[in-house]
PyMOL Python script that loads the backbone (N, CA, C, O; Angstrom):
from pymol import cmd

cmd.read_pdbstr("""\
ATOM      1  N   MET A   1    -125.852  -4.063 118.830  1.00  0.00           N
ATOM      2  CA  MET A   1    -126.550  -4.873 120.153  1.00  0.00           C
ATOM      3  C   MET A   1    -127.534  -4.724 119.125  1.00  0.00           C
ATOM      4  O   MET A   1    -128.235  -3.874 118.576  1.00  0.00           O
ATOM      5  N   THR A   2    -127.026  -6.989 119.112  1.00  0.00           N
ATOM      6  CA  THR A   2    -128.277  -7.829 118.242  1.00  0.00           C
ATOM      7  C   THR A   2    -129.355  -8.568 117.632  1.00  0.00           C
ATOM      8  O   THR A   2    -130.145  -8.806 118.546  1.00  0.00           O
ATOM      9  N   VAL A   3    -129.642  -8.888 116.918  1.00  0.00           N
ATOM     10  CA  VAL A   3    -131.217  -8.485 116.578  1.00  0.00           C
ATOM     11  C   VAL A   3    -132.314  -8.675 117.133  1.00  0.00           C
ATOM     12  O   VAL A   3    -133.344  -8.002 117.158  1.00  0.00           O
ATOM     13  N   SER A   4    -131.897 -10.114 117.800  1.00  0.00           N
ATOM     14  CA  SER A   4    -132.775  -9.968 119.629  1.00  0.00           C
ATOM     15  C   SER A   4    -133.101  -9.595 119.822  1.00  0.00           C
ATOM     16  O   SER A   4    -134.311  -9.372 119.800  1.00  0.00           O
ATOM     17  N   LYS A   5    -131.374  -8.708 120.624  1.00  0.00           N
ATOM     18  CA  LYS A   5    -131.760  -7.595 121.771  1.00  0.00           C
ATOM     19  C   LYS A   5    -132.436  -6.955 121.692  1.00  0.00           C
ATOM     20  O   LYS A   5    -133.188  -6.781 122.651  1.00  0.00           O
ATOM     21  N   ARG A   6    -132.640  -5.969 120.131  1.00  0.00           N
ATOM     22  CA  ARG A   6    -133.141  -5.332 119.483  1.00  0.00           C
ATOM     23  C   ARG A   6    -134.758  -4.973 119.923  1.00  0.00           C
ATOM     24  O   ARG A   6    -135.514  -4.011 120.062  1.00  0.00           O
ATOM     25  N   LEU A   7    -134.729  -6.175 120.017  1.00  0.00           N
ATOM     26  CA  LEU A   7    -136.252  -7.304 119.273  1.00  0.00           C
ATOM     27  C   LEU A   7    -136.883  -7.394 121.208  1.00  0.00           C
ATOM     28  O   LEU A   7    -137.970  -6.870 121.450  1.00  0.00           O
ATOM     29  N   GLY A   8    -136.232  -7.952 122.168  1.00  0.00           N
ATOM     30  CA  GLY A   8    -136.530  -8.166 123.108  1.00  0.00           C
ATOM     31  C   GLY A   8    -136.921  -9.181 123.740  1.00  0.00           C
ATOM     32  O   GLY A   8    -137.673  -9.341 124.701  1.00  0.00           O
ATOM     33  N   HIS A   9    -136.163 -10.039 122.913  1.00  0.00           N
ATOM     34  CA  HIS A   9    -135.520 -11.312 123.052  1.00  0.00           C
ATOM     35  C   HIS A   9    -134.527 -12.665 123.702  1.00  0.00           C
ATOM     36  O   HIS A   9    -133.547 -13.046 123.062  1.00  0.00           O
ATOM     37  N   ALA A  10    -134.798 -13.118 124.629  1.00  0.00           N
ATOM     38  CA  ALA A  10    -133.718 -13.358 126.001  1.00  0.00           C
ATOM     39  C   ALA A  10    -132.681 -13.993 124.937  1.00  0.00           C
ATOM     40  O   ALA A  10    -131.582 -13.837 125.470  1.00  0.00           O
ATOM     41  N   SER A  11    -132.480 -14.683 123.592  1.00  0.00           N
ATOM     42  CA  SER A  11    -132.015 -15.343 122.747  1.00  0.00           C
ATOM     43  C   SER A  11    -132.105 -15.286 121.924  1.00  0.00           C
ATOM     44  O   SER A  11    -133.217 -15.012 121.472  1.00  0.00           O
ATOM     45  N   VAL A  12    -130.807 -15.536 120.916  1.00  0.00           N
ATOM     46  CA  VAL A  12    -131.034 -16.016 119.650  1.00  0.00           C
ATOM     47  C   VAL A  12    -131.960 -17.042 118.538  1.00  0.00           C
ATOM     48  O   VAL A  12    -132.437 -17.105 117.405  1.00  0.00           O
ATOM     49  N   ALA A  13    -131.794 -17.743 119.803  1.00  0.00           N
ATOM     50  CA  ALA A  13    -132.645 -19.322 119.749  1.00  0.00           C
ATOM     51  C   ALA A  13    -133.595 -18.274 119.374  1.00  0.00           C
ATOM     52  O   ALA A  13    -133.663 -17.879 118.210  1.00  0.00           O
ATOM     53  N   ILE A  14    -134.503 -17.699 120.530  1.00  0.00           N
ATOM     54  CA  ILE A  14    -136.262 -17.215 120.380  1.00  0.00           C
ATOM     55  C   ILE A  14    -136.322 -16.028 119.078  1.00  0.00           C
ATOM     56  O   ILE A  14    -137.370 -15.439 118.812  1.00  0.00           O
ATOM     57  N   THR A  15    -135.262 -15.833 118.467  1.00  0.00           N
ATOM     58  CA  THR A  15    -135.287 -14.844 117.344  1.00  0.00           C
ATOM     59  C   THR A  15    -135.609 -16.106 116.398  1.00  0.00           C
ATOM     60  O   THR A  15    -136.569 -16.116 115.628  1.00  0.00           O
ATOM     61  N   GLN A  16    -134.624 -17.258 116.555  1.00  0.00           N
ATOM     62  CA  GLN A  16    -134.404 -17.997 114.838  1.00  0.00           C
ATOM     63  C   GLN A  16    -136.108 -18.856 114.467  1.00  0.00           C
ATOM     64  O   GLN A  16    -136.717 -19.202 113.454  1.00  0.00           O
ATOM     65  N   GLN A  17    -136.391 -18.914 116.359  1.00  0.00           N
ATOM     66  CA  GLN A  17    -137.743 -20.121 116.333  1.00  0.00           C
ATOM     67  C   GLN A  17    -139.451 -19.390 115.931  1.00  0.00           C
ATOM     68  O   GLN A  17    -140.572 -19.863 115.740  1.00  0.00           O
ATOM     69  N   THR A  18    -138.579 -17.409 115.958  1.00  0.00           N
ATOM     70  CA  THR A  18    -139.724 -16.868 116.226  1.00  0.00           C
ATOM     71  C   THR A  18    -140.215 -16.470 114.361  1.00  0.00           C
ATOM     72  O   THR A  18    -141.331 -16.295 113.871  1.00  0.00           O
ATOM     73  N   TYR A  19    -138.728 -16.442 113.677  1.00  0.00           N
ATOM     74  CA  TYR A  19    -138.530 -15.955 112.500  1.00  0.00           C
ATOM     75  C   TYR A  19    -138.169 -16.668 111.311  1.00  0.00           C
ATOM     76  O   TYR A  19    -138.193 -16.211 110.169  1.00  0.00           O
ATOM     77  N   ILE A  20    -137.648 -18.447 111.854  1.00  0.00           N
ATOM     78  CA  ILE A  20    -137.735 -19.196 110.984  1.00  0.00           C
ATOM     79  C   ILE A  20    -138.007 -19.175 109.388  1.00  0.00           C
ATOM     80  O   ILE A  20    -137.416 -19.010 108.321  1.00  0.00           O
ATOM     81  N   HIS A  21    -139.490 -19.494 110.009  1.00  0.00           N
ATOM     82  CA  HIS A  21    -141.092 -19.819 109.294  1.00  0.00           C
ATOM     83  C   HIS A  21    -140.233 -18.122 107.419  1.00  0.00           C
ATOM     84  O   HIS A  21    -140.574 -18.058 106.238  1.00  0.00           O
ATOM     85  N   ILE A  22    -139.231 -17.278 108.194  1.00  0.00           N
ATOM     86  CA  ILE A  22    -140.235 -16.135 107.179  1.00  0.00           C
ATOM     87  C   ILE A  22    -138.938 -16.950 105.973  1.00  0.00           C
ATOM     88  O   ILE A  22    -138.848 -17.402 104.832  1.00  0.00           O
ATOM     89  N   ILE A  23    -137.828 -16.619 107.690  1.00  0.00           N
ATOM     90  CA  ILE A  23    -136.623 -17.129 105.883  1.00  0.00           C
ATOM     91  C   ILE A  23    -136.405 -17.905 105.125  1.00  0.00           C
ATOM     92  O   ILE A  23    -135.827 -17.406 104.160  1.00  0.00           O
ATOM     93  N   LYS A  24    -136.571 -18.951 105.032  1.00  0.00           N
ATOM     94  CA  LYS A  24    -137.085 -19.903 104.811  1.00  0.00           C
ATOM     95  C   LYS A  24    -138.118 -20.004 102.936  1.00  0.00           C
ATOM     96  O   LYS A  24    -137.976 -20.462 101.802  1.00  0.00           O
ATOM     97  N   GLU A  25    -139.533 -18.861 104.155  1.00  0.00           N
ATOM     98  CA  GLU A  25    -139.726 -18.733 102.767  1.00  0.00           C
ATOM     99  C   GLU A  25    -139.407 -17.342 101.776  1.00  0.00           C
ATOM    100  O   GLU A  25    -139.979 -17.109 100.711  1.00  0.00           O
ATOM    101  N   LEU A  26    -138.449 -16.574 102.352  1.00  0.00           N
ATOM    102  CA  LEU A  26    -137.748 -15.918 101.298  1.00  0.00           C
ATOM    103  C   LEU A  26    -136.063 -16.521  99.576  1.00  0.00           C
ATOM    104  O   LEU A  26    -135.593 -16.396  98.445  1.00  0.00           O
ATOM    105  N   GLU A  27    -136.060 -17.320 101.340  1.00  0.00           N
ATOM    106  CA  GLU A  27    -135.651 -18.815 100.449  1.00  0.00           C
ATOM    107  C   GLU A  27    -136.138 -19.237  99.221  1.00  0.00           C
ATOM    108  O   GLU A  27    -135.872 -18.715  98.139  1.00  0.00           O
ATOM    109  N   ASN A  28    -136.716 -20.006  99.376  1.00  0.00           N
ATOM    110  CA  ASN A  28    -137.323 -20.865  98.376  1.00  0.00           C
ATOM    111  C   ASN A  28    -138.619 -19.792  96.944  1.00  0.00           C
ATOM    112  O   ASN A  28    -139.375 -20.063  96.011  1.00  0.00           O
ATOM    113  N   LYS A  29    -138.033 -18.416  97.792  1.00  0.00           N
ATOM    114  CA  LYS A  29    -139.090 -17.258  96.568  1.00  0.00           C
ATOM    115  C   LYS A  29    -137.707 -17.341  95.807  1.00  0.00           C
ATOM    116  O   LYS A  29    -137.686 -17.991  94.762  1.00  0.00           O
ATOM    117  N   ASP A  30    -136.230 -16.564  96.377  1.00  0.00           N
ATOM    118  CA  ASP A  30    -135.464 -17.256  95.210  1.00  0.00           C
ATOM    119  C   ASP A  30    -134.432 -18.194  94.939  1.00  0.00           C
ATOM    120  O   ASP A  30    -133.250 -17.995  94.660  1.00  0.00           O
ATOM    121  N   LYS A  31    -135.173 -19.412  95.088  1.00  0.00           N
ATOM    122  CA  LYS A  31    -134.600 -20.100  94.176  1.00  0.00           C
ATOM    123  C   LYS A  31    -135.750 -19.861  93.222  1.00  0.00           C
ATOM    124  O   LYS A  31    -135.741 -18.884  92.473  1.00  0.00           O
ATOM    125  N   ASP A  32    -136.197 -20.257  93.229  1.00  0.00           N
ATOM    126  CA  ASP A  32    -137.440 -20.099  92.584  1.00  0.00           C
ATOM    127  C   ASP A  32    -137.635 -18.799  91.434  1.00  0.00           C
ATOM    128  O   ASP A  32    -138.530 -18.768  90.590  1.00  0.00           O
ATOM    129  N   LYS A  33    -136.828 -18.000  91.578  1.00  0.00           N
ATOM    130  CA  LYS A  33    -135.929 -17.215  90.615  1.00  0.00           C
ATOM    131  C   LYS A  33    -135.296 -17.313  89.991  1.00  0.00           C
ATOM    132  O   LYS A  33    -135.277 -16.483  89.083  1.00  0.00           O
ATOM    133  N   ILE A  34    -134.120 -18.595  90.007  1.00  0.00           N
ATOM    134  CA  ILE A  34    -133.610 -18.287  90.164  1.00  0.00           C
ATOM    135  C   ILE A  34    -133.054 -19.632  89.237  1.00  0.00           C
ATOM    136  O   ILE A  34    -131.946 -19.828  88.736  1.00  0.00           O
ATOM    137  N   ILE A  35    -133.761 -20.106  89.231  1.00  0.00           N
ATOM    138  CA  ILE A  35    -134.613 -20.950  88.093  1.00  0.00           C
ATOM    139  C   ILE A  35    -135.373 -20.288  87.097  1.00  0.00           C
ATOM    140  O   ILE A  35    -135.375 -20.236  85.867  1.00  0.00           O
ATOM    141  N   GLU A  36    -136.194 -19.669  88.290  1.00  0.00           N
ATOM    142  CA  GLU A  36    -137.068 -18.871  86.197  1.00  0.00           C
ATOM    143  C   GLU A  36    -136.367 -18.289  85.066  1.00  0.00           C
ATOM    144  O   GLU A  36    -136.728 -18.317  83.889  1.00  0.00           O
ATOM    145  N   LEU A  37    -134.677 -17.430  85.861  1.00  0.00           N
ATOM    146  CA  LEU A  37    -133.789 -16.256  85.007  1.00  0.00           C
ATOM    147  C   LEU A  37    -132.802 -17.995  84.234  1.00  0.00           C
ATOM    148  O   LEU A  37    -132.605 -17.958  83.020  1.00  0.00           O
ATOM    149  N   LEU A  38    -132.476 -18.843  84.737  1.00  0.00           N
ATOM    150  CA  LEU A  38    -131.644 -19.758  83.554  1.00  0.00           C
ATOM    151  C   LEU A  38    -132.916 -20.582  83.232  1.00  0.00           C
ATOM    152  O   LEU A  38    -132.395 -21.636  82.867  1.00  0.00           O
ATOM    153  N   MET A  39    -134.175 -20.761  83.140  1.00  0.00           N
ATOM    154  CA  MET A  39    -135.261 -21.341  81.912  1.00  0.00           C
ATOM    155  C   MET A  39    -134.742 -20.037  80.587  1.00  0.00           C
ATOM    156  O   MET A  39    -134.356 -20.459  79.497  1.00  0.00           O
ATOM    157  N   GLU A  40    -134.785 -18.876  80.790  1.00  0.00           N
ATOM    158  CA  GLU A  40    -134.635 -18.387  80.510  1.00  0.00           C
ATOM    159  C   GLU A  40    -133.499 -18.222  79.463  1.00  0.00           C
ATOM    160  O   GLU A  40    -133.852 -17.928  78.321  1.00  0.00           O
ATOM    161  N   LEU A  41    -132.191 -18.378  79.720  1.00  0.00           N
ATOM    162  CA  LEU A  41    -131.178 -18.274  79.037  1.00  0.00           C
ATOM    163  C   LEU A  41    -131.752 -19.600  77.886  1.00  0.00           C
ATOM    164  O   LEU A  41    -131.053 -19.930  76.928  1.00  0.00           O
TER     165      LEU A  41
END
""", "prot")
cmd.dss("prot")
cmd.show_as("cartoon", "prot")
cmd.util.cbc("prot")
cmd.orient("prot")
């Protein structure tokens, strides 16, 4: 069963539209952490 079905969404697109801001925020945090670690080298 897909995540979208488990959440009761009619399609994957609805799930993506609903949660895209969270995904982008997590990506930014990952990038920030990588830069921080590289600066310590």
